[in-house]
N, C-alpha and C positions, 0 to 999 in steps of 0.2 A: 504494500500500500504506500503511495507516495505522500509527501508532506501535505499537499493541498487536501488530499482525501482525509488525512488524519485531523487536520484543522477543522474540516467541515464536520466530521463525525462528532467531534467534541461539541461544536456549536449546536448540531442537531440534537445531541443528547440533552444539552441544557434546555433547549426549546421544548423538548418532549416531556420534561419532568412534570410540569403542571397539567399536561394533557393526558395523563394516564387513564383516567376513567373516560366517560363518553358523554355524548350529548344528543338529545332528541329534540328537534325543532318544534316549537309550539304553534307556529303560524299555520292556520287552517288551509290557506291556499297552497302552501308548500307541501302540506301533508297529502292533499288530494293529488298533487302532481307526483309525489313520491309513490303513491299507491300504484301508479302506472308502471312502476319498475318491478312490482311484485307479480304474483300470479294468482290464479283463481282458487288456490288451496290454502289461503290464509284468511282468517276472519278480520273484521274491521278493528278489533281491539289489540292487534299485535303491536309490538314495539318495532318501530321502523327507524332506521338511520336515514336521515335526509340526504338527498343529493346535494352537490355543492351549491353554494350561495347563488351562483349564477342562475339556477332554476327559478329563483324568485324574481329576477329582473324581467321587466315587461316593457320598458321604454327604450333603453339603450341597446337591447339585444333583439335582433330579428332572428329568432331561433326556429329551426325545423328539426324534425327527428324521425327516426325509423325504429320501430319495435314490433314485437309480436309477429303476426302472420306477414305483415308487409316486409319486415326485415328478413324473415325466412324466405320469402319469394325472391328477394334481391341478392341473397348471399352469393358471393363469389370468393375466389381464393385470396384476393387482396382487398383492403378496405376501400381503396380508391374506386374500384369497379363495382362496389356494392352500394354506392350512394348517388349514382348519376341520375336517378329519377327525381331527385330533390331540386328545387329551384336554385339557380346560380351555381350548381355543382357540375363539374366535369372531372376528367381523370387524365393522369399522365399516360396511362395505358402503354407503358414501355413494353411489357409482355404480360402474359397471364400470371407470372410469378412475381412481378414487380409493378406496383401501381399505387400512386399517391393521389389524394384528392386535389382538385383545382377549384378554388373558390373565387368567384367574381374575376376570373382570369389570372389570379395570383397562384403561384406554386412555389416550391422550394422553401427557403427560410421564411417567406412571408405567410406561410400556413403552418400552424402547429397541429400535430397529431398527438392526442393525449389519451392516457388511460386513467379514467377517474380523476382528471384534473392534473395529472403528472405526465410529462413528456414520455414518448416511446423509448428514448435513450438508446437509439440505434444509429446506423449510418445512412438511413434512407434520405436524409437531407444532403448528404455528401454527393450523391450521384443518382440519376434516375433509374439506373439498373439495380439499385440496392432495395431490397424488399423492406416493407414496414413490418415490424415484428409484433403485429396484433392480428390474431386469427378471428375473422368475423364470425366463425362458427361458435365461438365462446361468448360473443357479445350478447348482452341482454337488451341494450338500447344504445343507439348512436345519435348524438346530438351535433348539429351544425351551428356553430356560434359565429355570427358575423357582426361587423360594426364595432362600436366602442366597448361592448361588453368583454371583448377578449383582452382588455387591459388587465383583467384579473389574472391572466395566464401568461402575458408577455407583451411587451411593447413592440416586439418585432413582428408579431402576427397581424400585419396590416390587412391581409386578405381574410383572416378569420381563423377559426380553430375547429377541429373535429374531436369530440370527446366521446370515447368509447367506454361504456359502463358495463362491467361484468359483475359476477357474484363471488369472485375469489376471496375477497374479504366480505363475509356475510353481512347483510344489512338488516336482517330480521331473524326471528326465531320461528322455524316452521311449526305448524300445529301438529303435523304428523311425526311419528317416530323416525321415519326416513322419508325424505322428499327427493324424487328423481326427476330430472329433465333430460331429454335426449332428442336428437335430430339426426336424420340420415337422408342421403339423397344421391341422385345420379343425374348427370348432364351429358347429352349425346355428343355435343360439339367437340369435346375434348376427352371423351370417355372418363368423365369426372366423377369419381366415387368419393363420398365424404360421409363422415360419421362423427358425432360429438355427444358427450354426455356429462352430466354433473350429478352429484349427490350431496345433500345437506342433512346432517344428523345433529339434533339437539342433545348434548350430553347432560345438560341441566336446564332448568327454565331460563337461564341467562347465558349459557355457553353453547356455541354451535360450531361444528367443524364442517368443512367443505372440501370436496375434491372434484376435479374435472379433467377431461382429456379430449383430444380431437385428432382425427387423421384424415388426410385428403391425398388422393393420388390422381394425377391427370396425365393424359398423353398429349402429343402435339395437337394443337387446336386446328379444327377444320374450318376452312374459309371457302367462299364461292369464288370461282374464276382464278385469275392469276393472283399470286401473292403480291407481286410488285405493282405499285401504282403505274399508270401509263407513262408518266414522265420518267420515272426511274427505270422502267423497263426499256424505254427507248435509249436512255443513256447507257445501260448495260449492254444492249445489243450493239450500239455504236462502238463501245470499247471492245467487244468481241470481234467486230469487223476489223478494227485497227490491229488487234493482236494477230488476227489471221493474216493480214497483209504483211506483217513483220515476221511471219513464219512461226509464231508461237501458237501452234495448233492446239496443244493441250490446254493452255490458258484460255484460248478462244472457246473451246468446247465446254470448259467449266462455266464460263460466263453465259453461254447460251443455255446451258442447263439451269443456271440460276434464274435467268430471265423467263424461262418457260415453266418454272415451278408453279404448281397450282394444287388446289385442294387441301393442302396442309401447310402450316407454317412450321418449318423444321426447327428443332431445338427449343420448343416451347413447353415441353413436358415439365412436370413438377411433382414433388412429394413433400408434404408438410405434416408434422406431428407436434402436438403440444401436450403439456401436462401441468397441472397446478393444484395447490392445496392451500387452505387457509383456515384460520380459527378466529373467532371474535367473541368478546364478552359484551353483552348488550343488556342494559336495564333502563329504568325510567330516566336515569340521569344521563345516559349516553352509551358510549361504546369504546372499545379498544380492540384492534385486530391487526393481524399481519398475514401475509401470504408469501409463498415461494412458487415460482413458475419457470417452466422450461419451454423454449421455442426452438424447433429444429426444422430446417427446410433445405431442399436441394432443388434447383431449378435451372433451366437453360436460359442462356442469354443469346437471343437471335442476332445473327450478324448481318450487316449491310452487305449485299452482294458487291464484289469489287473492292471490298475493304476488309482485311482481316482484323481480328480484335486487337492486334498489336501493330497494325500498319495503316498507312493511308491508302487512298484509292489508286494513286499513281506513283510509281517509282520506276526509275530507269532500270535497265537490265542489270547493270553493275550493282546498284544498291540492292536490287531484289536478290541477287545471288549472295551478296554479303550477308543479308539478313538470314537467308536460308542456311548459310554455312555457320554463322555465329550463334543463331538462336533457334533455328529449325522451326519457326512459327508456321511456315507454309505447309509443313507436313503434319502439324498437330491437329487434333480433332476440335470439335466445337467447344465453345466456352460455356462452362457451367459454374454455378456458385453453390457452395455448401456453407450454411449459416447456422450458428448456434447462439442462443442468448439465455443466460440464467438471470433471473430478476427476483428481488425481494421488495415487498411493499408493506407499508405501515399506514394505518389510518386510525385516528383517535379524536376524542373531543371531550369536553367537560362542560356541564351546565353550571355556570358560576354565579348567575343572578346579578342583579344590580343593573347599572348602565350598560355594561357588556353582559349579555345573557349567556354567551357561550364562547368557548375557545376551541377551535378545530385545528387539527394537525394532520398533514399528509406528507409522506416521503416515499421515495423509491430509489433503489440501487440496481444497477445493471452491469453485467459483465458480458460483453458482446464480441464475437469474432466471426468473420466470414472469410472464406478462401475462394479465390477465383482460379479455377482450373482451366488450362488450355490443353484439351484432351485429358491425358492422365498426369500431366505435369502441373505443378503448382506455379501459378503466375504471380498473383499478388495476394497478400494477407492483410486484411483490415481488422483493426481491433479498436473497440471503444469501451471505456469504463466510465461510469458516471453516477452521480448522486444528485437528485433534485428533491427539494423539500419546500413546504409552504405552511405557514401558520396564519390563522385568521381569527380576529376578535369580532364577533357578530354583535351589533348593537341591538338592544331591545327597542321595540316600537314606542316612541314617545309622541303621542298626538299626531301620528302620521309621518313622523320622521324616523328613519331607520337607516342602517348602513353596515358596512364592514370595513375594517382596517386590517391590513395584513402585510406579511413579508414573504419573500421567496428567495431561494438560493439554489444555484446550479454549479456543479463542478464536473467538467467533462474532459477526459484525456483521449486523444485520437492518435492513432499511428497506422501507417501503411508501409509495407515492405514488399518491393517487387517492381515489375516492369511498369505498372500503372500507378505508382505512388506519385501522383501529380500534385499532391498537397503534402508538405513536410509534417513531421510529427509536431503536434501542437496541443495545447491545453486551453480551456476556456473556464474562467471563473466569473460568476456574476451574482449579484445580489440586488434585491429590489424591495421597495416599499410601495404599497398601493392602497387606494381607498375608493369605494363607491358609496355615494350618499343619495338617498331618495327622500322626497317630501310629497305627501299626498295632501293637496289643498282642495279637496272636493272634486270638482270637475277638471281641475288642472293637476297634472303630475309633473314634478321636476326631478331631474337626476343629474348628478355630476360624477365624473371619474377622474382620478389623477394617479399617475404612476411615475416613479423614478427608478432607473436602472443604472448600475455601473457594471460594465463588462470589460474584462481584461483578457486579451488574447496573447499567448506566449508561444513562440517557436524557437527554442534555443539553438537548433541546428543552423538557423539562418539569422541568428542574433536579432530576433524580433520580439518586442514587448510593447504593447500599447493598451491604454485604457480609454474607454468611451463612456461618457455620462450622457444619458438620454432622458428626456422628459416627455411624457405623453399625457393627454387629457381629453376630456369630452364633456359637453353639456347638452342637455336635451329637455324638450318641453312637449307635452302632449295634452290634448283636450279629449277627455273621456268621461262624459256624463254617466252617473251611476245607473240611470234607468235606460241607457241607450246601448245599442249593439255595436256602435261604431267607435273608432278611435282614429284621430289624425294627429300627426306629430312631426317633429323635426329634431335633428341633432347635428351638432358640429363637433368635429374631433381634430386634434392635432397629434400626430404620431411621429415618433422618431425611432430609427432602427440602427443599431451598430452593424457595420459590415460583418459578414460571416468570414470564417477562416478561409473558405474556398475563394471568396471574392478578394481577400487580401493577399493570399499566399500561393495560389495556384501557379504552377510553372512546369508544365509537362503535358504529355499526350493523354487525352481523356477519350477513349475509344467509344464509350457509351454515347457520347455526344458527337463523335466523329470530328474532334477538334483538338488542336494544341492550345491549351488555355493558359492565359497569363493574367494574373491578378495584379492589384495595385496596392502595395503596403501603405501608401499615403492617403488612402480614401478617408473622407470625412463621413459623418453620419448621414443617413438618408432621412429626409424630413417630408412629411405629408400633411396637408390640410384636406379634410374630408367633410362632406355634408350629405345628409339623407333627408328625404321627405317621404312619408309613408301614410297609408290609409289602410285600415283594417275593419272588417265587418264580421261579427261572430254571433249568429243566431242559431236556433235549433236546427234549421235545415240548410242554412247558407253560411259558408265561410269564404271570405275574400281577403286577399292581402296584395298590396302593390307597393313597391319601393323604387324610387329613383335615387341614384347616388352618383357622386363624383369624388375624385381624389386628384389633388394638384401636388406633384412631387417636386422637391428641390433636391438636386444631387441624387437622382434615381440611379441605381446601379443595374447595369445590364451588360450583356456581351455583344460585341460588334466584330464582324469579320474584317480582317485586314487583307492586304494584298500579299502578305508573306505566307510561306509554307515551311513547316518544320516537321521532320520525321515523316514526310509524306502526307501530312495533315494540314489543312488550312489553319492559320493562326487566328484565334479569337481573343481579343483583348477586352477585359472588363473596363468599362467606362462609367463616368458619372455625368448625367445630363438632367435637365428638367423634363418632366413627363406628365401626361394627363390621362386619367382613366375616367370613363363615365359609362353608365349602363342602367338597366332596370331589371327587376325580378317581379313576377306576378304569379299568383296561384289562386285557384278557385275550386270550390266543391259545393254542390247543391243537390239536395234530394228533390227530384222533380216528380216522383210518383210513388204511390204505395199500392201494392197489389199482391194478393195471394201470399201474404206473409213476407214479401220482399220489399225492400226500399230500392228504387232505381236512382242511382247517383251518377251525375256527370261531373267530371273534374278536368282541370287543365293546369299546365305550367308553361310559362314563357320566360325566357331570360336572354339578355343581350349585354355585351360589353364591348367597348371600343377603347383601345389604348394606343397612344402614340408618343413618340419622343418629340419634344417641342422643337421649334425653329427648324422645321424641315427634316427632322431626323428619321422620319418614316414610322412604320408600325412597330409596336412592341411584338416580338415573336411569340408564337404559340398561344394566341388569344382565341378562345372558342367563338364560333359564329352564333348568329341568331338561332334559337331553338324553340320549337313549339311541341308540346306533348299534350294530347287530349285522350280521355278515356271515358268509358261508360261501364258501370258496375251494378250488378244486381246482388243485394246483400240481404241475408237473413241470419237467424241464429245458427243454422246448420250449413248454409252454402254461401259462397261468394263466387260469382262469375264475372270476369272482367275482360274487356278487349281495349286496346289502346293503339294509337298511332303516334310515332315520334318522327318529327320532321326536323332535320338539321340543314340549315342553309350552307351553301358553299362559302369558303373563306378565301377571298381574293385580296383582302387588305393584309399583306404579308411583308415581313422584313426582307431585305435584299437577298439574303442567303436562303430564304424559305421558298418552298413550292406551294402554289395554291392547293386547296383541298376541296374536292367535290362534295356537294351535299348528298343527303340520302333521306329516304323515307322508309321507316321500319315499322312493321305491324307485329304486335305481340298479343297473346291471349293467355289467360290463366283461370284455374278453378281451384277453390279450396273447399274441402268437405270436413265438417266437424260431426262425425257420426253420433256422438253422444251430447250434442248441443254445445253452446258457447262455453259452458263451464265444465265440459266433459273431459278436458285434458288431452284430447287427441285431435290432431289436424292432419289431413292428407292433402297434399298440394300437387298440382301438375300445371306446367306452363309450356307454351310454345313461343319461343323468342325468335325474332327475325324470320317470321313464317315464310316469307317469299324469298329468302336466301339472297338478300341484296349485299353488295359490297359496301362496307361502311368504314370510314377512317376518322379518328378524332384529331382535329387540328392541334390540340394541346400536346400531342404525343411526339417525342423525338423520333419515334420509329414508325410514324404513320405511313410512310411510303413503302415499308416492307413488313409491317405487322398490322394488317387490318383487323377489325373486330371480327368475332366469330360469326360463322354462318348460322344456318337454321339450327336451333338448339332446343331439343325437347328435354325438359327437366321434370323429375318426379322427386318428391321428398315426403317424409313423415316426421311429425313433431309430437312428442309425448311429454306430459307433465302430470305426475301422480305421486 
């Protein structure tokens, strides 16, 4: 254990001392929302550990969520691909084994992926081909947090946060002697077999233990037509013709074979298994619990035709021969990643009474390593160890005024050894103070948020050490009459983000992005002013929500292609310029008829974002296009039948180095059957996705030109809770 970890553990232990017992929130609204996290096998008098304070925010957070049957229908191997039905959400879709969420066009360090309010503590932010170490199969609920509410979790999460809630640290005491949950399924597009289960056992009326596990195995994903996009296929065939003219017949044949690949995306198979166990003490005063979990996955990294995982697309014959002689890359097999993470989590709280009614504590430690194999040979080994912790003092309600004051600390050590160590060994230490305050003035609601972060990035091998102080804040106002179904409001935020280690220190070939990346150690902080206007309607049969937003960036950090080439790869330099984002999100759901025990529901989602570098700098890369999704659903206690159409516009507003992306229209259908009724604990699901087998590509993906979305996918699954 290094010095920074020892210092942090001492600090965390001191913080944890008063938080040893636990806390159960008294707010009625929060309790109702928390019940949504439980299941149908607990009575209303059970003791429940509340979800994080953000669940109570209503003004500064435009929050959407997936749980229950909806989450089960959308489950995929990575969290990014499981959330794309929600407004404003896309996915990096690098491959079936690696996919992060894209929120309002933001990705990478501008989006935080959390487990119960604590970061995933992996290497997924370092590169798009690195998996997120959260298995959606074990998730109980997934929340999308956008706007100023994410100041509770990090000033750098300008795009938002994804909070995955599981039951590894139990939140309640089951009524039954043993409570079991299980889900299993099959998907045809990738021969996707998956199964997960959990068990909760109360040892005493106040002590409960938990164990869970999951397993998923997939083959190469099936796609309609050619794997390569028309533009890339034309380029590869042109390269093949050039190789043939020069007498390189073997190379030409390989390129032609790659251009003609169809039906399956090679090297996209994966295998993932997880295990976890936890224990919690819960009483009327609160809770204390911890868990240990293990995540293990092996998955393929699809390669761009014409470019090996360790080479560029164009090398002269002499350089090509040198690489073969010295490293043998051309003879090696496909690139795969083997990843392991061991994680320990702690959650506690105490009801202290008085002005501050509760003290909550949350911490996580991770030991992470993944190895990139080139065939059977080890290419690069990435390791991450980190601790993140947060403590919150929750204020009691005083005549409509309430809030939270908290602190957060993060220590992360990163190292990469091998051919693709494009970022030097580095460590990050950060600490923060934050507060969110609310005032209910009758028909008017006010909120404010403020956060201060100090982040230190150190890389001794390149003699680098810098600290960044950042301040972020937000204020909001809403008009929401007590007897009305509508709410209208606005908020303004000022966010500031410290540059990531990759943006500061990159200097080497990064084949996942097909670029030689160069950072800038002299970067300043990235600043943003943002604004939102929104309107919401929530009645018994109709729910409507619409938001328009904009962000004005000063010193926005992005990659720009230069005219240079290094190691056969185009050189991309991180730059800082001003930039502008704007867009909208809308969702609607309405019960339009009641017949034969069924409710007929129509719903829809629309989202759009435009992002550009100011002063003629062109489009920000990988911005999702306009999307519309509409569905009709027949719902009863025993059955759900749904069909939907998703239309994605083409994206032609692209950066100079990008290719345009064609639009697509996809039709899906699903049915859910609860044979013992809504409280029976059994749900059988079947769905047909991409029924007409259309070719679809996400513009937000680095690999869109050679990893399309899956073709027709027939999925069946069963979910049990008893």
